[in-house]
C-alpha positions, 0 to 999 in steps of 0.5 A: 978683858982678861984672857980665859984662865987668868985671874982677877983680884977682888976684895969683898967683905963677907959676913963682916970679914974682909976677904981678898982673893983671885978669881977667874972672871967667869966664876959665879958668886955662888961658886966663890962663896961655896968653893973658895970661902967654904960657906956651903949654906948658900945652895946651888939649886937650879942654875937658872935663877928660879929657885932662890936657894942661892940668895944672899945679900950684896950691899944690903940687897937680895941677889941670886948669887948664881946670876952674878960673877964674883968680880961683880961683887968686888968692893962689896959687902956680902951676907950669907946665911952663916952671917945670921948666927952669932957663933952658936947663937941662932938668929931669931929668923933661924930659931923661928924657922925651926920652931914653926916648921918652916923647913922640910928638906931644908934646901931652900931654907937659906935663901928664904932666910936671907929674903926674910932678913932683908924684909924684916930689915925694912919692915918690922911688921909685914902682912901676908901680902908683903911676905908673899912679895918678899919671898916671891923669888924663892921656891920651896917644893916641900912646905906649901908655904904656910909654915914659912909664913908662920916662921916669918911672922914669928921671926918678926915678933921675936925681932920686935921683942914681942 
């Protein structure tokens, strides 16, 4: 076990870019993403894993990055909300959330988008119950969710080409 204050080397792929870094063993993945990689789209919301604002993909699965240490991601592939867009071109999910007003203050939006991305990678045409289940780990205090559902349905249609 490393001593407090000592660093551990990790290597991860973040949004397709290989990254090597030294982190303290107690550094949360969300802190690593925000503070070390300067990818501030991943938000720190509640520090209890309730809100889901910190949701990212780790090895293709949604995780709440406030509940994992950066060292646990060593060797893994991370995708953050910044990884959705292609330069200045927004991903269909990002477009749909804007067009369908699936965001208000925007704080929970990155986590919702990552949960949506995961859902649509596994189910191109989800129904309402599947959408509800997919975003159950994300809390929005502003929208009432109706426009979030519309956004996810619109994103599914865009991604399916219809």
